[in-house]
ZAPA-426148 format. One record per residue (C-alpha): residue number from 1; residue in one letter; x negated, z, y. Coordinates in pm, 1 decimal, always signed. Example, Ala and Ser with C-alpha at 12.3 -4.5 7.8 and 13.67 -1.06 7.14 Angstrom:
2
<rec><nr>1</nr><rest>A</rest><xx>-1230.0</xx><zz>+780.0</zz><yy>-450.0</yy></rec>
<rec><nr>2</nr><rest>S</rest><xx>-1367.0</xx><zz>+714.0</zz><yy>-106.0</yy></rec>
***
This chain:
230
<rec><nr>1</nr><rest>V</rest><xx>+1194.7</xx><zz>+1096.6</zz><yy>-1138.6</yy></rec>
<rec><nr>2</nr><rest>D</rest><xx>+1557.7</xx><zz>+1018.4</zz><yy>-1060.6</yy></rec>
<rec><nr>3</nr><rest>M</rest><xx>+1737.1</xx><zz>+1353.3</zz><yy>-1044.6</yy></rec>
<rec><nr>4</nr><rest>T</rest><xx>+2067.7</xx><zz>+1218.9</zz><yy>-909.4</yy></rec>
<rec><nr>5</nr><rest>D</rest><xx>+2279.2</xx><zz>+1286.6</zz><yy>-1218.2</yy></rec>
<rec><nr>6</nr><rest>T</rest><xx>+2144.1</xx><zz>+1639.4</zz><yy>-1268.8</yy></rec>
<rec><nr>7</nr><rest>M</rest><xx>+2169.7</xx><zz>+1768.9</zz><yy>-912.4</yy></rec>
<rec><nr>8</nr><rest>E</rest><xx>+2430.2</xx><zz>+2034.0</zz><yy>-834.7</yy></rec>
<rec><nr>9</nr><rest>A</rest><xx>+2541.4</xx><zz>+2218.0</zz><yy>-521.3</yy></rec>
<rec><nr>10</nr><rest>S</rest><xx>+2260.2</xx><zz>+2468.2</zz><yy>-574.6</yy></rec>
<rec><nr>11</nr><rest>N</rest><xx>+1935.4</xx><zz>+2376.6</zz><yy>-753.5</yy></rec>
<rec><nr>12</nr><rest>L</rest><xx>+1604.5</xx><zz>+2527.0</zz><yy>-855.5</yy></rec>
<rec><nr>13</nr><rest>L</rest><xx>+1335.1</xx><zz>+2257.5</zz><yy>-862.5</yy></rec>
<rec><nr>14</nr><rest>V</rest><xx>+1027.4</xx><zz>+2325.4</zz><yy>-1074.8</yy></rec>
<rec><nr>15</nr><rest>V</rest><xx>+723.7</xx><zz>+2096.2</zz><yy>-1081.7</yy></rec>
<rec><nr>16</nr><rest>A</rest><xx>+504.7</xx><zz>+2156.5</zz><yy>-1386.7</yy></rec>
<rec><nr>17</nr><rest>V</rest><xx>+193.4</xx><zz>+1981.7</zz><yy>-1514.6</yy></rec>
<rec><nr>18</nr><rest>D</rest><xx>+44.5</xx><zz>+1964.6</zz><yy>-1863.5</yy></rec>
<rec><nr>19</nr><rest>N</rest><xx>-329.4</xx><zz>+1917.1</zz><yy>-1915.6</yy></rec>
<rec><nr>20</nr><rest>A</rest><xx>-307.3</xx><zz>+1868.7</zz><yy>-2293.0</yy></rec>
<rec><nr>21</nr><rest>P</rest><xx>-471.6</xx><zz>+1557.2</zz><yy>-2445.1</yy></rec>
<rec><nr>22</nr><rest>N</rest><xx>-257.5</xx><zz>+1250.9</zz><yy>-2386.2</yy></rec>
<rec><nr>23</nr><rest>N</rest><xx>-331.4</xx><zz>+909.9</zz><yy>-2533.6</yy></rec>
<rec><nr>24</nr><rest>T</rest><xx>-106.5</xx><zz>+727.6</zz><yy>-2284.6</yy></rec>
<rec><nr>25</nr><rest>V</rest><xx>-352.3</xx><zz>+781.0</zz><yy>-1996.4</yy></rec>
<rec><nr>26</nr><rest>Y</rest><xx>-712.1</xx><zz>+668.7</zz><yy>-1942.9</yy></rec>
<rec><nr>27</nr><rest>P</rest><xx>-975.2</xx><zz>+749.4</zz><yy>-2213.4</yy></rec>
<rec><nr>28</nr><rest>Q</rest><xx>-1046.1</xx><zz>+1117.6</zz><yy>-2257.0</yy></rec>
<rec><nr>29</nr><rest>M</rest><xx>-1424.4</xx><zz>+1070.4</zz><yy>-2259.1</yy></rec>
<rec><nr>30</nr><rest>A</rest><xx>-1629.2</xx><zz>+924.3</zz><yy>-1975.8</yy></rec>
<rec><nr>31</nr><rest>D</rest><xx>-1926.0</xx><zz>+991.0</zz><yy>-1748.2</yy></rec>
<rec><nr>32</nr><rest>F</rest><xx>-1715.4</xx><zz>+1168.2</zz><yy>-1485.1</yy></rec>
<rec><nr>33</nr><rest>T</rest><xx>-1503.3</xx><zz>+1483.4</zz><yy>-1472.3</yy></rec>
<rec><nr>34</nr><rest>F</rest><xx>-1134.8</xx><zz>+1488.7</zz><yy>-1570.0</yy></rec>
<rec><nr>35</nr><rest>Y</rest><xx>-955.3</xx><zz>+1747.2</zz><yy>-1360.2</yy></rec>
<rec><nr>36</nr><rest>G</rest><xx>-632.2</xx><zz>+1922.2</zz><yy>-1449.9</yy></rec>
<rec><nr>37</nr><rest>G</rest><xx>-352.9</xx><zz>+2036.7</zz><yy>-1225.0</yy></rec>
<rec><nr>38</nr><rest>L</rest><xx>-147.0</xx><zz>+1870.7</zz><yy>-956.4</yy></rec>
<rec><nr>39</nr><rest>Y</rest><xx>-356.6</xx><zz>+1689.1</zz><yy>-696.6</yy></rec>
<rec><nr>40</nr><rest>R</rest><xx>-112.4</xx><zz>+1463.8</zz><yy>-510.0</yy></rec>
<rec><nr>41</nr><rest>D</rest><xx>+179.8</xx><zz>+1542.7</zz><yy>-281.2</yy></rec>
<rec><nr>42</nr><rest>V</rest><xx>+521.0</xx><zz>+1600.4</zz><yy>-437.2</yy></rec>
<rec><nr>43</nr><rest>S</rest><xx>+820.6</xx><zz>+1499.1</zz><yy>-225.1</yy></rec>
<rec><nr>44</nr><rest>V</rest><xx>+1195.1</xx><zz>+1524.3</zz><yy>-268.3</yy></rec>
<rec><nr>45</nr><rest>I</rest><xx>+1341.1</xx><zz>+1197.7</zz><yy>-135.9</yy></rec>
<rec><nr>46</nr><rest>C</rest><xx>+1710.1</xx><zz>+1164.6</zz><yy>-54.8</yy></rec>
<rec><nr>47</nr><rest>V</rest><xx>+1849.1</xx><zz>+815.0</zz><yy>-1.2</yy></rec>
<rec><nr>48</nr><rest>N</rest><xx>+2182.2</xx><zz>+643.5</zz><yy>+53.8</yy></rec>
<rec><nr>49</nr><rest>E</rest><xx>+2351.4</xx><zz>+488.6</zz><yy>-250.3</yy></rec>
<rec><nr>50</nr><rest>S</rest><xx>+2228.6</xx><zz>+154.8</zz><yy>-112.8</yy></rec>
<rec><nr>51</nr><rest>H</rest><xx>+1850.7</xx><zz>+185.0</zz><yy>-91.6</yy></rec>
<rec><nr>52</nr><rest>F</rest><xx>+1516.5</xx><zz>+21.7</zz><yy>-160.2</yy></rec>
<rec><nr>53</nr><rest>D</rest><xx>+1432.0</xx><zz>+80.5</zz><yy>-524.6</yy></rec>
<rec><nr>54</nr><rest>L</rest><xx>+1218.9</xx><zz>+390.1</zz><yy>-578.9</yy></rec>
<rec><nr>55</nr><rest>D</rest><xx>+1185.3</xx><zz>+326.1</zz><yy>-953.5</yy></rec>
<rec><nr>56</nr><rest>Y</rest><xx>+1028.8</xx><zz>-19.4</zz><yy>-940.5</yy></rec>
<rec><nr>57</nr><rest>Y</rest><xx>+693.9</xx><zz>+50.0</zz><yy>-1113.5</yy></rec>
<rec><nr>58</nr><rest>G</rest><xx>+606.8</xx><zz>+322.4</zz><yy>-863.0</yy></rec>
<rec><nr>59</nr><rest>A</rest><xx>+588.3</xx><zz>+63.1</zz><yy>-585.4</yy></rec>
<rec><nr>60</nr><rest>P</rest><xx>+731.5</xx><zz>+108.4</zz><yy>-231.4</yy></rec>
<rec><nr>61</nr><rest>G</rest><xx>+1006.7</xx><zz>-150.4</zz><yy>-281.4</yy></rec>
<rec><nr>62</nr><rest>I</rest><xx>+846.7</xx><zz>-426.4</zz><yy>-72.7</yy></rec>
<rec><nr>63</nr><rest>Q</rest><xx>+600.5</xx><zz>-699.5</zz><yy>-172.1</yy></rec>
<rec><nr>64</nr><rest>I</rest><xx>+418.4</xx><zz>-910.6</zz><yy>+89.3</yy></rec>
<rec><nr>65</nr><rest>T</rest><xx>+222.7</xx><zz>-1222.9</zz><yy>-5.8</yy></rec>
<rec><nr>66</nr><rest>P</rest><xx>+39.8</xx><zz>-1407.1</zz><yy>+275.5</yy></rec>
<rec><nr>67</nr><rest>E</rest><xx>-103.4</xx><zz>-1757.2</zz><yy>+226.2</yy></rec>
<rec><nr>68</nr><rest>V</rest><xx>-322.4</xx><zz>-1899.9</zz><yy>+501.3</yy></rec>
<rec><nr>69</nr><rest>T</rest><xx>-304.5</xx><zz>-2274.8</zz><yy>+563.2</yy></rec>
<rec><nr>70</nr><rest>G</rest><xx>-501.7</xx><zz>-2410.8</zz><yy>+857.9</yy></rec>
<rec><nr>71</nr><rest>N</rest><xx>-419.7</xx><zz>-2207.6</zz><yy>+1168.0</yy></rec>
<rec><nr>72</nr><rest>D</rest><xx>-94.3</xx><zz>-2069.1</zz><yy>+1028.0</yy></rec>
<rec><nr>73</nr><rest>C</rest><xx>+6.5</xx><zz>-1830.9</zz><yy>+752.7</yy></rec>
<rec><nr>74</nr><rest>K</rest><xx>+307.9</xx><zz>-1842.9</zz><yy>+523.5</yy></rec>
<rec><nr>75</nr><rest>V</rest><xx>+424.3</xx><zz>-1488.5</zz><yy>+442.6</yy></rec>
<rec><nr>76</nr><rest>D</rest><xx>+656.4</xx><zz>-1439.7</zz><yy>+146.3</yy></rec>
<rec><nr>77</nr><rest>V</rest><xx>+842.1</xx><zz>-1107.0</zz><yy>+153.6</yy></rec>
<rec><nr>78</nr><rest>N</rest><xx>+1025.6</xx><zz>-973.2</zz><yy>-152.2</yy></rec>
<rec><nr>79</nr><rest>V</rest><xx>+1220.0</xx><zz>-647.4</zz><yy>-158.5</yy></rec>
<rec><nr>80</nr><rest>Y</rest><xx>+1373.9</xx><zz>-456.3</zz><yy>-446.3</yy></rec>
<rec><nr>81</nr><rest>V</rest><xx>+1713.2</xx><zz>-309.8</zz><yy>-361.4</yy></rec>
<rec><nr>82</nr><rest>K</rest><xx>+1969.0</xx><zz>-94.2</zz><yy>-543.5</yy></rec>
<rec><nr>83</nr><rest>N</rest><xx>+2344.0</xx><zz>-121.4</zz><yy>-484.4</yy></rec>
<rec><nr>84</nr><rest>L</rest><xx>+2352.7</xx><zz>-357.6</zz><yy>-186.3</yy></rec>
<rec><nr>85</nr><rest>T</rest><xx>+2719.2</xx><zz>-397.3</zz><yy>-83.0</yy></rec>
<rec><nr>86</nr><rest>D</rest><xx>+2904.0</xx><zz>-699.1</zz><yy>+59.0</yy></rec>
<rec><nr>87</nr><rest>N</rest><xx>+2905.1</xx><zz>-559.6</zz><yy>+413.8</yy></rec>
<rec><nr>88</nr><rest>Q</rest><xx>+2531.0</xx><zz>-492.2</zz><yy>+422.4</yy></rec>
<rec><nr>89</nr><rest>V</rest><xx>+2241.5</xx><zz>-720.1</zz><yy>+520.0</yy></rec>
<rec><nr>90</nr><rest>I</rest><xx>+1865.7</xx><zz>-685.3</zz><yy>+512.9</yy></rec>
<rec><nr>91</nr><rest>A</rest><xx>+1675.8</xx><zz>-719.6</zz><yy>+841.9</yy></rec>
<rec><nr>92</nr><rest>Y</rest><xx>+1314.2</xx><zz>-834.2</zz><yy>+800.1</yy></rec>
<rec><nr>93</nr><rest>T</rest><xx>+1074.4</xx><zz>-797.9</zz><yy>+1095.1</yy></rec>
<rec><nr>94</nr><rest>I</rest><xx>+709.2</xx><zz>-893.2</zz><yy>+1141.3</yy></rec>
<rec><nr>95</nr><rest>Y</rest><xx>+510.5</xx><zz>-695.7</zz><yy>+1401.1</yy></rec>
<rec><nr>96</nr><rest>D</rest><xx>+161.7</xx><zz>-753.0</zz><yy>+1538.1</yy></rec>
<rec><nr>97</nr><rest>K</rest><xx>-113.4</xx><zz>-490.3</zz><yy>+1531.3</yy></rec>
<rec><nr>98</nr><rest>D</rest><xx>+28.0</xx><zz>-322.0</zz><yy>+1842.4</yy></rec>
<rec><nr>99</nr><rest>E</rest><xx>+380.9</xx><zz>-313.8</zz><yy>+1689.4</yy></rec>
<rec><nr>100</nr><rest>N</rest><xx>+519.9</xx><zz>-588.6</zz><yy>+1911.2</yy></rec>
<rec><nr>101</nr><rest>E</rest><xx>+801.0</xx><zz>-775.6</zz><yy>+1736.0</yy></rec>
<rec><nr>102</nr><rest>L</rest><xx>+702.9</xx><zz>-1132.5</zz><yy>+1645.5</yy></rec>
<rec><nr>103</nr><rest>Y</rest><xx>+964.7</xx><zz>-1264.7</zz><yy>+1401.3</yy></rec>
<rec><nr>104</nr><rest>K</rest><xx>+1295.1</xx><zz>-1140.2</zz><yy>+1261.0</yy></rec>
<rec><nr>105</nr><rest>I</rest><xx>+1527.9</xx><zz>-1262.9</zz><yy>+985.1</yy></rec>
<rec><nr>106</nr><rest>E</rest><xx>+1861.7</xx><zz>-1112.4</zz><yy>+878.8</yy></rec>
<rec><nr>107</nr><rest>S</rest><xx>+1976.9</xx><zz>-1209.6</zz><yy>+531.4</yy></rec>
<rec><nr>108</nr><rest>R</rest><xx>+2149.6</xx><zz>-1089.0</zz><yy>+217.8</yy></rec>
<rec><nr>109</nr><rest>E</rest><xx>+1868.9</xx><zz>-1243.5</zz><yy>+15.4</yy></rec>
<rec><nr>110</nr><rest>T</rest><xx>+1595.4</xx><zz>-1019.0</zz><yy>-125.2</yy></rec>
<rec><nr>111</nr><rest>S</rest><xx>+1329.2</xx><zz>-1285.1</zz><yy>-61.1</yy></rec>
<rec><nr>112</nr><rest>V</rest><xx>+1247.3</xx><zz>-1449.5</zz><yy>+272.2</yy></rec>
<rec><nr>113</nr><rest>T</rest><xx>+955.6</xx><zz>-1650.4</zz><yy>+411.2</yy></rec>
<rec><nr>114</nr><rest>F</rest><xx>+796.1</xx><zz>-1624.1</zz><yy>+755.7</yy></rec>
<rec><nr>115</nr><rest>N</rest><xx>+549.4</xx><zz>-1863.3</zz><yy>+917.1</yy></rec>
<rec><nr>116</nr><rest>I</rest><xx>+300.0</xx><zz>-1693.5</zz><yy>+1147.5</yy></rec>
<rec><nr>117</nr><rest>E</rest><xx>+163.0</xx><zz>-1955.6</zz><yy>+1384.7</yy></rec>
<rec><nr>118</nr><rest>N</rest><xx>-196.8</xx><zz>-1931.4</zz><yy>+1508.2</yy></rec>
<rec><nr>119</nr><rest>V</rest><xx>-245.6</xx><zz>-1640.1</zz><yy>+1274.0</yy></rec>
<rec><nr>120</nr><rest>H</rest><xx>-492.3</xx><zz>-1363.7</zz><yy>+1358.8</yy></rec>
<rec><nr>121</nr><rest>L</rest><xx>-705.9</xx><zz>-1328.6</zz><yy>+1045.7</yy></rec>
<rec><nr>122</nr><rest>W</rest><xx>-816.9</xx><zz>-1005.4</zz><yy>+882.7</yy></rec>
<rec><nr>123</nr><rest>N</rest><xx>-1193.5</xx><zz>-1053.0</zz><yy>+898.4</yy></rec>
<rec><nr>124</nr><rest>G</rest><xx>-1363.7</xx><zz>-759.1</zz><yy>+732.0</yy></rec>
<rec><nr>125</nr><rest>R</rest><xx>-1567.7</xx><zz>-511.9</zz><yy>+934.5</yy></rec>
<rec><nr>126</nr><rest>K</rest><xx>-1579.6</xx><zz>-754.5</zz><yy>+1229.5</yy></rec>
<rec><nr>127</nr><rest>D</rest><xx>-1204.1</xx><zz>-763.5</zz><yy>+1286.2</yy></rec>
<rec><nr>128</nr><rest>P</rest><xx>-975.9</xx><zz>-580.7</zz><yy>+1037.7</yy></rec>
<rec><nr>129</nr><rest>Y</rest><xx>-654.0</xx><zz>-705.2</zz><yy>+1198.4</yy></rec>
<rec><nr>130</nr><rest>L</rest><xx>-332.5</xx><zz>-596.4</zz><yy>+1026.1</yy></rec>
<rec><nr>131</nr><rest>Y</rest><xx>+24.0</xx><zz>-713.2</zz><yy>+1078.5</yy></rec>
<rec><nr>132</nr><rest>C</rest><xx>+322.5</xx><zz>-501.1</zz><yy>+974.9</yy></rec>
<rec><nr>133</nr><rest>C</rest><xx>+639.5</xx><zz>-602.4</zz><yy>+791.7</yy></rec>
<rec><nr>134</nr><rest>E</rest><xx>+950.6</xx><zz>-383.4</zz><yy>+797.9</yy></rec>
<rec><nr>135</nr><rest>A</rest><xx>+1269.1</xx><zz>-431.0</zz><yy>+595.6</yy></rec>
<rec><nr>136</nr><rest>E</rest><xx>+1589.9</xx><zz>-247.0</zz><yy>+682.4</yy></rec>
<rec><nr>137</nr><rest>I</rest><xx>+1924.3</xx><zz>-227.6</zz><yy>+502.5</yy></rec>
<rec><nr>138</nr><rest>M</rest><xx>+2184.3</xx><zz>-261.3</zz><yy>+779.3</yy></rec>
<rec><nr>139</nr><rest>E</rest><xx>+2555.3</xx><zz>-174.6</zz><yy>+774.7</yy></rec>
<rec><nr>140</nr><rest>N</rest><xx>+2765.6</xx><zz>-220.4</zz><yy>+1089.3</yy></rec>
<rec><nr>141</nr><rest>G</rest><xx>+2451.9</xx><zz>-205.6</zz><yy>+1302.4</yy></rec>
<rec><nr>142</nr><rest>E</rest><xx>+2328.9</xx><zz>+116.5</zz><yy>+1139.2</yy></rec>
<rec><nr>143</nr><rest>V</rest><xx>+2004.3</xx><zz>+144.5</zz><yy>+942.6</yy></rec>
<rec><nr>144</nr><rest>I</rest><xx>+2084.1</xx><zz>+275.0</zz><yy>+592.2</yy></rec>
<rec><nr>145</nr><rest>D</rest><xx>+1728.5</xx><zz>+264.3</zz><yy>+455.8</yy></rec>
<rec><nr>146</nr><rest>N</rest><xx>+1396.8</xx><zz>+107.5</zz><yy>+549.5</yy></rec>
<rec><nr>147</nr><rest>V</rest><xx>+1051.9</xx><zz>+31.9</zz><yy>+411.7</yy></rec>
<rec><nr>148</nr><rest>C</rest><xx>+743.1</xx><zz>-105.7</zz><yy>+583.4</yy></rec>
<rec><nr>149</nr><rest>S</rest><xx>+389.2</xx><zz>-205.3</zz><yy>+497.6</yy></rec>
<rec><nr>150</nr><rest>R</rest><xx>+83.9</xx><zz>-336.1</zz><yy>+679.1</yy></rec>
<rec><nr>151</nr><rest>F</rest><xx>-88.2</xx><zz>-650.8</zz><yy>+555.9</yy></rec>
<rec><nr>152</nr><rest>G</rest><xx>-381.1</xx><zz>-873.2</zz><yy>+641.9</yy></rec>
<rec><nr>153</nr><rest>C</rest><xx>-394.2</xx><zz>-1253.7</zz><yy>+640.0</yy></rec>
<rec><nr>154</nr><rest>R</rest><xx>-716.0</xx><zz>-1391.6</zz><yy>+493.2</yy></rec>
<rec><nr>155</nr><rest>T</rest><xx>-868.5</xx><zz>-1635.0</zz><yy>+247.9</yy></rec>
<rec><nr>156</nr><rest>F</rest><xx>-1145.7</xx><zz>-1556.6</zz><yy>+4.0</yy></rec>
<rec><nr>157</nr><rest>K</rest><xx>-1333.2</xx><zz>-1708.4</zz><yy>-286.1</yy></rec>
<rec><nr>158</nr><rest>I</rest><xx>-1647.9</xx><zz>-1645.1</zz><yy>-486.9</yy></rec>
<rec><nr>159</nr><rest>D</rest><xx>-1900.0</xx><zz>-1927.9</zz><yy>-485.3</yy></rec>
<rec><nr>160</nr><rest>P</rest><xx>-2178.9</xx><zz>-1932.8</zz><yy>-751.6</yy></rec>
<rec><nr>161</nr><rest>D</rest><xx>-2436.1</xx><zz>-2045.1</zz><yy>-493.4</yy></rec>
<rec><nr>162</nr><rest>N</rest><xx>-2318.6</xx><zz>-1881.6</zz><yy>-170.1</yy></rec>
<rec><nr>163</nr><rest>G</rest><xx>-2158.2</xx><zz>-1559.9</zz><yy>-293.5</yy></rec>
<rec><nr>164</nr><rest>F</rest><xx>-1841.7</xx><zz>-1412.7</zz><yy>-144.4</yy></rec>
<rec><nr>165</nr><rest>I</rest><xx>-1664.5</xx><zz>-1635.7</zz><yy>+109.9</yy></rec>
<rec><nr>166</nr><rest>L</rest><xx>-1422.4</xx><zz>-1469.9</zz><yy>+354.4</yy></rec>
<rec><nr>167</nr><rest>N</rest><xx>-1214.6</xx><zz>-1698.4</zz><yy>+576.5</yy></rec>
<rec><nr>168</nr><rest>G</rest><xx>-1449.5</xx><zz>-1988.2</zz><yy>+506.2</yy></rec>
<rec><nr>169</nr><rest>E</rest><xx>-1771.3</xx><zz>-1802.7</zz><yy>+593.7</yy></rec>
<rec><nr>170</nr><rest>E</rest><xx>-2032.0</xx><zz>-1626.0</zz><yy>+383.5</yy></rec>
<rec><nr>171</nr><rest>Y</rest><xx>-1968.8</xx><zz>-1251.7</zz><yy>+381.8</yy></rec>
<rec><nr>172</nr><rest>P</rest><xx>-2235.2</xx><zz>-1034.3</zz><yy>+216.3</yy></rec>
<rec><nr>173</nr><rest>L</rest><xx>-2092.1</xx><zz>-756.4</zz><yy>-0.6</yy></rec>
<rec><nr>174</nr><rest>R</rest><xx>-2296.7</xx><zz>-438.7</zz><yy>+32.7</yy></rec>
<rec><nr>175</nr><rest>G</rest><xx>-2141.5</xx><zz>-108.9</zz><yy>-59.7</yy></rec>
<rec><nr>176</nr><rest>V</rest><xx>-2101.1</xx><zz>+189.6</zz><yy>-285.6</yy></rec>
<rec><nr>177</nr><rest>S</rest><xx>-1892.9</xx><zz>+322.3</zz><yy>-573.8</yy></rec>
<rec><nr>178</nr><rest>R</rest><xx>-1669.5</xx><zz>+611.3</zz><yy>-471.8</yy></rec>
<rec><nr>179</nr><rest>H</rest><xx>-1509.7</xx><zz>+892.9</zz><yy>-670.9</yy></rec>
<rec><nr>180</nr><rest>Q</rest><xx>-1227.4</xx><zz>+1093.8</zz><yy>-512.9</yy></rec>
<rec><nr>181</nr><rest>D</rest><xx>-1364.6</xx><zz>+1440.2</zz><yy>-581.1</yy></rec>
<rec><nr>182</nr><rest>R</rest><xx>-1582.8</xx><zz>+1703.6</zz><yy>-423.4</yy></rec>
<rec><nr>183</nr><rest>W</rest><xx>-1716.8</xx><zz>+2052.4</zz><yy>-479.7</yy></rec>
<rec><nr>184</nr><rest>G</rest><xx>-1452.6</xx><zz>+2325.4</zz><yy>-475.1</yy></rec>
<rec><nr>185</nr><rest>V</rest><xx>-1166.1</xx><zz>+2075.5</zz><yy>-439.7</yy></rec>
<rec><nr>186</nr><rest>G</rest><xx>-1180.1</xx><zz>+1848.4</zz><yy>-743.3</yy></rec>
<rec><nr>187</nr><rest>N</rest><xx>-936.8</xx><zz>+1557.7</zz><yy>-710.6</yy></rec>
<rec><nr>188</nr><rest>A</rest><xx>-707.2</xx><zz>+1742.4</zz><yy>-469.3</yy></rec>
<rec><nr>189</nr><rest>L</rest><xx>-853.4</xx><zz>+1584.8</zz><yy>-156.6</yy></rec>
<rec><nr>190</nr><rest>L</rest><xx>-683.9</xx><zz>+1634.2</zz><yy>+178.0</yy></rec>
<rec><nr>191</nr><rest>P</rest><xx>-651.6</xx><zz>+1350.9</zz><yy>+433.2</yy></rec>
<rec><nr>192</nr><rest>E</rest><xx>-950.0</xx><zz>+1486.1</zz><yy>+627.6</yy></rec>
<rec><nr>193</nr><rest>H</rest><xx>-1165.5</xx><zz>+1455.5</zz><yy>+312.7</yy></rec>
<rec><nr>194</nr><rest>H</rest><xx>-1069.1</xx><zz>+1089.5</zz><yy>+271.5</yy></rec>
<rec><nr>195</nr><rest>R</rest><xx>-1144.4</xx><zz>+1022.7</zz><yy>+638.8</yy></rec>
<rec><nr>196</nr><rest>E</rest><xx>-1482.0</xx><zz>+1194.8</zz><yy>+608.3</yy></rec>
<rec><nr>197</nr><rest>D</rest><xx>-1571.1</xx><zz>+981.9</zz><yy>+303.2</yy></rec>
<rec><nr>198</nr><rest>I</rest><xx>-1475.7</xx><zz>+657.2</zz><yy>+475.8</yy></rec>
<rec><nr>199</nr><rest>G</rest><xx>-1677.9</xx><zz>+768.0</zz><yy>+779.2</yy></rec>
<rec><nr>200</nr><rest>F</rest><xx>-1992.5</xx><zz>+816.4</zz><yy>+568.8</yy></rec>
<rec><nr>201</nr><rest>I</rest><xx>-1942.0</xx><zz>+481.5</zz><yy>+395.9</yy></rec>
<rec><nr>202</nr><rest>L</rest><xx>-1899.2</xx><zz>+298.1</zz><yy>+726.6</yy></rec>
<rec><nr>203</nr><rest>E</rest><xx>-2196.5</xx><zz>+480.1</zz><yy>+883.0</yy></rec>
<rec><nr>204</nr><rest>M</rest><xx>-2430.3</xx><zz>+343.1</zz><yy>+615.2</yy></rec>
<rec><nr>205</nr><rest>G</rest><xx>-2319.2</xx><zz>-12.4</zz><yy>+700.1</yy></rec>
<rec><nr>206</nr><rest>A</rest><xx>-2116.0</xx><zz>-88.3</zz><yy>+387.5</yy></rec>
<rec><nr>207</nr><rest>T</rest><xx>-1890.6</xx><zz>-393.5</zz><yy>+383.4</yy></rec>
<rec><nr>208</nr><rest>T</rest><xx>-1735.3</xx><zz>-332.5</zz><yy>+41.9</yy></rec>
<rec><nr>209</nr><rest>I</rest><xx>-1640.1</xx><zz>-44.8</zz><yy>-183.1</yy></rec>
<rec><nr>210</nr><rest>R</rest><xx>-1571.3</xx><zz>+4.2</zz><yy>-552.8</yy></rec>
<rec><nr>211</nr><rest>L</rest><xx>-1310.4</xx><zz>+269.9</zz><yy>-629.6</yy></rec>
<rec><nr>212</nr><rest>A</rest><xx>-1414.7</xx><zz>+428.1</zz><yy>-958.3</yy></rec>
<rec><nr>213</nr><rest>H</rest><xx>-1263.9</xx><zz>+461.8</zz><yy>-1215.5</yy></rec>
<rec><nr>214</nr><rest>Y</rest><xx>-894.0</xx><zz>+521.0</zz><yy>-1162.7</yy></rec>
<rec><nr>215</nr><rest>Q</rest><xx>-611.7</xx><zz>+492.4</zz><yy>-912.1</yy></rec>
<rec><nr>216</nr><rest>H</rest><xx>-721.8</xx><zz>+656.4</zz><yy>-587.1</yy></rec>
<rec><nr>217</nr><rest>D</rest><xx>-489.0</xx><zz>+802.3</zz><yy>-328.2</yy></rec>
<rec><nr>218</nr><rest>Q</rest><xx>-295.0</xx><zz>+528.9</zz><yy>-145.5</yy></rec>
<rec><nr>219</nr><rest>Y</rest><xx>-409.8</xx><zz>+693.0</zz><yy>+178.3</yy></rec>
<rec><nr>220</nr><rest>F</rest><xx>-768.2</xx><zz>+589.3</zz><yy>+102.2</yy></rec>
<rec><nr>221</nr><rest>Y</rest><xx>-668.0</xx><zz>+231.5</zz><yy>+13.0</yy></rec>
<rec><nr>222</nr><rest>D</rest><xx>-496.0</xx><zz>+207.9</zz><yy>+352.2</yy></rec>
<rec><nr>223</nr><rest>L</rest><xx>-809.7</xx><zz>+338.3</zz><yy>+526.2</yy></rec>
<rec><nr>224</nr><rest>C</rest><xx>-1018.4</xx><zz>+67.9</zz><yy>+356.4</yy></rec>
<rec><nr>225</nr><rest>D</rest><xx>-787.6</xx><zz>-205.5</zz><yy>+484.8</yy></rec>
<rec><nr>226</nr><rest>Q</rest><xx>-776.5</xx><zz>-55.2</zz><yy>+833.0</yy></rec>
<rec><nr>227</nr><rest>K</rest><xx>-1156.0</xx><zz>-27.0</zz><yy>+854.5</yy></rec>
<rec><nr>228</nr><rest>G</rest><xx>-1233.6</xx><zz>-370.0</zz><yy>+706.8</yy></rec>
<rec><nr>229</nr><rest>L</rest><xx>-1379.6</xx><zz>-278.9</zz><yy>+367.6</yy></rec>
<rec><nr>230</nr><rest>V</rest><xx>-1333.0</xx><zz>-543.4</zz><yy>+97.5</yy></rec>
***
């Protein structure tokens, strides 16, 4: 919600939820419980007039698309920016898993392409290696706003005879279906609940996971990538 035009010197912010039937969300009947209430964090975010777009379909304002070819990987980076001025540039940086800077591009363009040579592949449970891409709006050497996201470089396909193929090798998919709820908490899971769930799933030897039947907390998606679950 963009509150810019309604904000005053002094404000009272009220967050309210409505659990009435609503045909614009998922079906109201299913084989799992629909909880009411507010079960995700609510944050007030203040940004400069020049900033990465917070209204672009609920996304973080950065899109990273890796494409592995041979030993290298082409990484297309797109950002969504509001009110970029003539004296501002965007600094794009790729970091390795240990946050060492690998590549950097400064440009006024909202799309750039990197080429990671001898790329370290994300390889499931065996080696869930993640790079990081950061984009910064710069003005006179000062960072006005920034976004960042981790990403893995990998290839995959589904073969009718050999099953799931990850980075050119057969990769058996064995896993579970997970709901983000629990007794006494409902959908309002805390980070420690998500970590406990991922710990149980990994302990049983799973290589894949199905997130049923709705959008789970982004925190859990990130855990899946970090731990190597497909």
